[in-house]
C-alpha positions as CSV (number, residue, x, y, z in Angstrom):
1,M,173.7,-88.6,35.2
2,V,172.8,-90.2,38.1
3,T,169.2,-90.3,38.3
4,I,166.7,-91.2,41.3
5,R,166.0,-94.5,39.5
6,A,169.6,-95.7,39.7
7,I,169.6,-94.6,43.3
8,A,166.6,-96.7,44.2
9,E,168.3,-99.5,42.4
10,R,171.4,-99.5,44.6
11,C,169.2,-99.0,47.9
12,G,166.6,-101.6,46.9
13,C,163.5,-99.4,47.0
14,S,161.0,-97.5,44.8
15,P,161.7,-94.0,43.0
16,A,159.0,-92.7,44.8
17,T,160.8,-93.4,48.1
18,V,164.0,-91.9,47.0
19,S,162.4,-88.9,45.9
20,K,160.6,-88.8,49.4
21,A,163.8,-89.2,51.4
22,L,165.7,-86.6,49.3
23,N,162.8,-84.0,49.9
24,G,162.3,-84.4,53.4
25,A,158.9,-86.1,53.7
26,P,158.2,-87.4,56.9
27,D,157.1,-90.9,56.1
28,V,160.4,-92.5,55.3
29,G,162.1,-94.5,57.7
30,H,165.1,-92.6,59.1
31,E,167.5,-95.4,58.7
32,M,166.1,-95.5,55.1
33,V,166.7,-91.7,54.4
34,R,170.2,-92.0,55.9
35,R,171.1,-95.1,53.3
36,I,169.4,-93.2,50.5
37,R,171.0,-89.6,50.9
38,A,174.3,-91.4,51.7
39,A,174.1,-93.1,48.2
40,A,173.1,-90.3,46.5
41,A,176.2,-88.4,48.0
42,E,178.3,-91.2,46.8
43,M,177.1,-91.6,43.3
44,G,177.1,-87.3,42.8
45,Y,173.1,-87.2,42.5
46,I,172.2,-83.5,41.3
47,P,168.7,-82.9,41.4
48,N,167.0,-81.3,38.3
49,A,166.0,-77.7,39.5
50,A,163.5,-77.7,36.5
51,A,161.6,-80.7,37.2
52,R,161.8,-79.8,41.3
53,T,160.5,-76.4,40.1
54,L,157.4,-77.9,38.0
55,K,156.9,-80.7,40.8
56,T,156.9,-78.5,43.9
57,A,155.7,-75.1,42.4
58,R,159.0,-73.5,44.0
59,T,162.4,-72.3,42.2
60,Y,164.3,-72.4,45.5
61,S,165.9,-69.0,44.9
62,F,165.5,-65.9,46.7
63,G,165.6,-62.5,45.3
64,V,167.5,-59.5,47.3
65,L,166.9,-56.1,47.5
66,F,170.0,-54.2,48.0
67,K,169.7,-50.4,47.4
68,E,171.5,-48.1,50.2
69,A,171.3,-44.5,50.1
70,S,175.2,-44.0,49.9
71,Q,175.4,-46.0,46.7
72,A,178.5,-47.6,48.3
73,G,177.3,-51.1,47.1
74,L,179.5,-54.3,48.0
75,A,181.8,-51.7,49.2
76,H,180.0,-51.0,52.5
77,E,181.2,-53.2,54.9
78,F,178.5,-53.6,57.2
79,F,175.8,-54.7,54.2
80,S,178.4,-56.8,52.4
81,L,179.0,-58.7,55.8
82,M,175.3,-59.2,56.0
83,L,174.6,-60.2,52.5
84,N,177.6,-62.7,53.0
85,G,175.8,-64.1,55.8
86,F,172.5,-64.1,54.3
87,K,173.9,-65.6,50.9
88,R,175.9,-68.5,53.1
89,R,172.8,-69.6,55.4
90,A,170.4,-69.5,52.3
91,E,172.5,-71.9,50.1
92,E,172.8,-74.3,53.2
93,L,169.1,-74.2,53.2
94,G,169.2,-75.3,49.5
95,Y,168.0,-71.8,48.0
96,D,170.2,-69.8,45.2
97,I,170.0,-65.9,45.4
98,S,170.0,-63.2,43.2
99,F,169.9,-59.4,43.2
100,I,166.3,-57.6,42.6
101,S,166.8,-54.8,39.8
102,S,164.4,-52.3,38.5
103,R,165.4,-53.1,34.9
104,L,165.5,-56.1,32.7
105,G,167.7,-55.4,29.7
106,E,166.2,-52.4,28.5
107,Q,163.0,-52.8,30.0
108,E,162.1,-50.9,33.1
109,L,160.6,-53.1,36.0
110,T,159.1,-52.4,39.0
111,Y,160.6,-54.4,41.9
112,T,157.6,-56.6,42.4
113,G,157.5,-56.9,38.6
114,H,161.0,-58.2,38.6
115,V,160.3,-60.4,41.5
116,R,157.5,-62.2,39.6
117,Y,159.1,-62.3,36.4
118,R,161.8,-64.6,38.1
119,H,159.4,-66.1,40.3
120,Y,161.7,-66.1,43.5
121,D,160.0,-68.1,46.2
122,G,160.7,-65.0,48.8
123,V,162.5,-61.7,49.2
124,A,164.6,-60.4,51.6
125,V,165.2,-56.7,51.8
126,I,168.9,-56.2,53.1
127,T,169.0,-52.4,52.8
128,A,166.4,-50.0,50.7
129,I,165.0,-46.6,51.1
130,Y,161.7,-48.1,52.7
131,E,159.8,-45.0,52.0
132,Q,159.9,-45.5,48.4
133,P,156.8,-46.7,46.6
134,Q,158.4,-49.2,45.0
135,V,159.6,-50.8,48.1
136,R,156.4,-50.7,49.8
137,E,154.6,-52.2,46.8
138,L,157.1,-55.0,47.3
139,I,156.6,-55.3,51.0
140,E,153.0,-55.3,50.6
141,S,153.1,-57.4,47.6
142,G,152.1,-60.8,49.7
143,I,155.2,-62.2,48.2
144,P,157.1,-63.8,51.5
145,T,159.5,-60.8,52.5
146,V,161.8,-60.4,55.3
147,T,163.0,-57.0,56.1
148,V,166.3,-55.8,58.0
149,D,166.0,-52.8,60.7
150,D,162.8,-52.1,59.9
151,E,159.2,-53.7,60.7
152,F,156.3,-54.2,58.4
153,H,153.1,-55.7,59.1
154,G,153.0,-59.4,57.6
155,C,156.6,-59.5,57.0
156,G,159.3,-61.3,59.3
157,C,162.1,-58.6,60.3
158,V,165.6,-58.8,61.7
159,L,166.9,-55.9,63.9
160,S,170.2,-54.8,65.3
161,D,169.1,-53.9,68.8
162,N,169.9,-50.0,68.3
163,V,168.3,-49.1,71.7
164,Q,170.7,-51.0,73.7
165,G,173.6,-50.7,71.5
166,V,173.2,-46.9,71.9
167,R,172.5,-47.4,75.4
168,D,175.9,-49.3,76.3
169,L,177.9,-46.7,74.2
170,V,176.5,-43.6,76.3
171,E,176.7,-45.5,79.7
172,Y,180.3,-46.3,78.6
173,V,181.1,-42.4,77.7
174,Y,179.3,-41.3,80.8
175,G,181.4,-43.8,82.8
176,M,184.8,-42.5,81.6
177,G,183.6,-39.3,83.0
178,H,182.2,-37.4,80.1
179,R,179.3,-35.1,80.8
180,R,178.9,-33.2,77.6
181,I,178.3,-36.0,74.9
182,A,177.3,-35.2,71.5
183,F,175.1,-37.2,69.0
184,I,175.6,-36.9,65.4
185,H,172.9,-39.1,63.5
186,G,172.3,-40.3,60.0
187,E,169.2,-39.3,57.8
188,N,165.8,-39.9,58.8
189,T,165.4,-43.5,59.0
190,A,163.5,-45.9,61.5
191,V,167.4,-46.9,62.6
192,T,167.8,-43.1,63.1
193,R,164.6,-42.7,65.0
194,I,165.2,-45.4,67.4
195,R,168.7,-44.3,68.0
196,V,167.9,-40.8,68.9
197,A,165.4,-41.7,71.2
198,S,167.6,-44.2,73.0
199,F,170.2,-41.5,73.0
200,Y,167.8,-38.8,74.6
201,R,166.4,-41.6,77.0
202,T,169.8,-42.7,78.4
203,C,170.6,-39.3,79.0
204,A,167.7,-38.3,80.9
205,D,168.5,-41.7,82.9
206,L,172.0,-40.4,83.7
207,G,170.5,-36.9,84.6
208,L,172.5,-35.7,81.7
209,Q,170.9,-32.3,80.2
210,V,171.2,-32.4,76.3
211,P,171.3,-29.1,74.5
212,E,169.5,-28.9,71.4
213,E,172.7,-28.1,69.5
214,Y,174.7,-31.3,70.8
215,V,172.1,-33.4,68.4
216,Q,173.2,-32.9,64.8
217,P,172.1,-34.3,61.4
218,A,174.4,-35.8,58.8
219,V,174.2,-38.9,56.4
220,F,175.2,-42.6,56.9
221,H,178.4,-43.6,55.8
222,D,179.1,-40.2,54.6
223,P,182.4,-38.6,56.2
224,P,182.1,-35.0,54.6
225,S,178.2,-34.4,56.2
226,S,179.9,-36.0,59.5
227,G,183.0,-33.4,59.0
228,E,180.7,-30.6,58.5
229,A,178.3,-31.4,61.7
230,T,181.6,-32.0,63.5
231,R,182.6,-28.2,62.8
232,R,179.5,-27.2,64.0
233,L,179.9,-28.7,67.4
234,M,183.3,-27.8,67.8
235,A,182.4,-23.8,66.9
236,L,179.8,-23.9,70.1
237,R,180.6,-21.8,73.1
238,S,180.4,-24.8,75.1
239,R,181.9,-27.7,73.2
240,P,181.2,-31.4,73.5
241,T,184.0,-33.3,75.3
242,C,182.6,-36.7,73.4
243,I,181.2,-37.0,70.1
244,L,179.2,-40.2,68.8
245,Y,179.1,-40.6,65.2
246,P,176.3,-42.6,63.2
247,D,179.0,-45.1,61.7
248,D,182.7,-46.0,61.5
249,I,183.3,-44.6,58.2
250,S,181.6,-41.5,59.0
251,Y,184.1,-41.0,62.0
252,L,186.5,-40.4,59.5
253,G,185.0,-37.2,58.2
254,G,184.8,-35.8,61.9
255,L,188.5,-37.0,62.6
256,K,189.6,-35.1,59.6
257,V,187.9,-31.8,60.5
258,L,189.1,-32.4,63.9
259,E,192.6,-32.4,62.4
260,E,192.1,-29.3,60.0
261,M,191.4,-27.7,63.8
262,G,194.7,-28.6,65.5
263,L,193.0,-31.1,67.5
264,A,193.8,-34.6,68.4
265,V,191.6,-37.6,69.4
266,P,191.1,-38.4,72.5
267,E,193.6,-35.8,73.8
268,D,191.2,-32.8,73.0
269,V,187.8,-34.2,72.3
270,S,186.9,-38.2,72.3
271,A,184.6,-40.1,69.9
272,A,182.9,-42.9,69.2
273,G,181.9,-44.7,66.1
274,Y,178.9,-47.2,65.5
275,D,178.9,-50.8,63.3
276,G,182.3,-51.9,64.6
277,I,183.7,-53.0,61.1
278,F,187.3,-54.4,60.8
279,L,188.9,-50.9,59.7
280,S,187.7,-49.4,63.0
281,Q,190.0,-51.7,64.9
282,L,193.1,-50.9,62.4
283,L,192.6,-47.3,63.1
284,R,195.4,-45.8,65.7
285,P,194.1,-44.9,68.0
286,R,191.7,-47.8,67.9
287,L,188.1,-46.4,67.5
288,T,185.5,-47.1,70.5
289,T,182.5,-48.3,68.5
290,M,179.3,-50.5,69.1
291,R,179.8,-53.4,67.0
292,Q,176.6,-55.1,65.1
293,D,176.7,-58.8,64.3
294,A,176.0,-58.0,60.4
295,D,177.0,-61.5,59.6
296,L,174.6,-63.0,62.2
297,M,171.8,-60.6,61.1
298,G,172.2,-62.1,57.5
299,V,171.9,-65.6,58.7
300,R,168.9,-65.3,60.7
301,A,167.1,-63.3,57.8
302,A,167.9,-66.1,55.6
303,E,166.3,-68.5,58.4
304,E,163.1,-66.5,58.5
305,L,162.8,-66.3,54.9
306,A,163.3,-69.7,54.5
307,R,160.4,-70.6,57.2
308,A,158.1,-68.2,55.8
309,V,158.2,-69.6,52.4
310,S,157.9,-73.4,53.6
311,E,155.0,-72.2,56.1
312,G,153.0,-70.4,53.6
313,K,149.6,-69.5,54.8
314,A,150.3,-70.9,58.3
315,Y,153.7,-68.4,58.8
316,L,153.4,-66.1,61.7
317,P,156.2,-63.4,61.2
318,A,158.8,-63.5,63.7
319,R,160.6,-60.2,65.3
320,V,164.5,-61.1,65.6
321,V,166.4,-59.0,67.6
322,I,170.5,-59.4,67.2
323,P,172.7,-57.7,70.6
324,G,175.7,-55.6,69.9
325,E,178.9,-55.7,71.5
326,L,180.6,-52.6,72.8
327,L,184.2,-52.5,72.0
328,P,186.0,-50.1,74.1
329,G,188.8,-48.8,72.1
330,Q,191.3,-45.6,72.5
331,T,189.3,-42.8,71.6
332,V,187.5,-42.0,74.6
333,K,189.5,-40.2,77.2
334,R,188.9,-40.8,80.8
335,L,188.1,-37.7,82.6
336,A,188.7,-36.6,86.4
């Protein structure tokens, strides 16, 4: 095994200088740092994780809370893309990642207990039911934490720009001539509340009156519930000409119901999704949707968490907002 002493002998310096150079200490000259790191790479040096932990009191590991309500897990494309971005960037920054659980073998633990048992340096809440006491306990534990799509005092957060995303989608549909626009939303979460408010505000700015029955509840990533909401909308005396769905997968539930009713998209009714997952662009007709940059959200979450860990008590939480991109597909018909 290559040691720090061997690198020091190669570079003609002390082991202490090598250690400082490899750990980013500011008191080693740029040229010496370059030489030491080049020698370490050439010699195949791998840091001793146990020794580094003892020296720095850090494990260089992040815990990830990944508990989404639909129970789709890693099959949920939006969150899996986000997780992939987080993992890739965390590893580039020198951190390992692993999942936080409420069990350790046969023993039940709180999320906070698991994090403290594993000595994670920080926690990323990629997705969770934030109202759960265990989740709130973790966020309020004082452990460096970054949340996604929800904000909490003392934590950094990464947010998709849901306000502008819904506005862009409604304005696009309006520009295609639609005036009877319905909105199916997910369960009562911070994301849902923001999207619903943006929908009403945008419609008001456009001079549109929104009948109460045009805004229907459903569940994110759950085609059957969006299908039932679609059935309720299409039973109205004054049907909407366009339906906005909470996510691209939920649109499939609405599409199934419309087909059962003998209706075609977009000839009889227009539709749009949200998320912009890969599947949405394979559908025919291609789905009009708002693409969320899930990969970038994961990357920025990793960067914000690494900053929270490295800055410690001097850390000032940031609110990072990631814009989306409208993908005009073929499911919104232009009306005269």
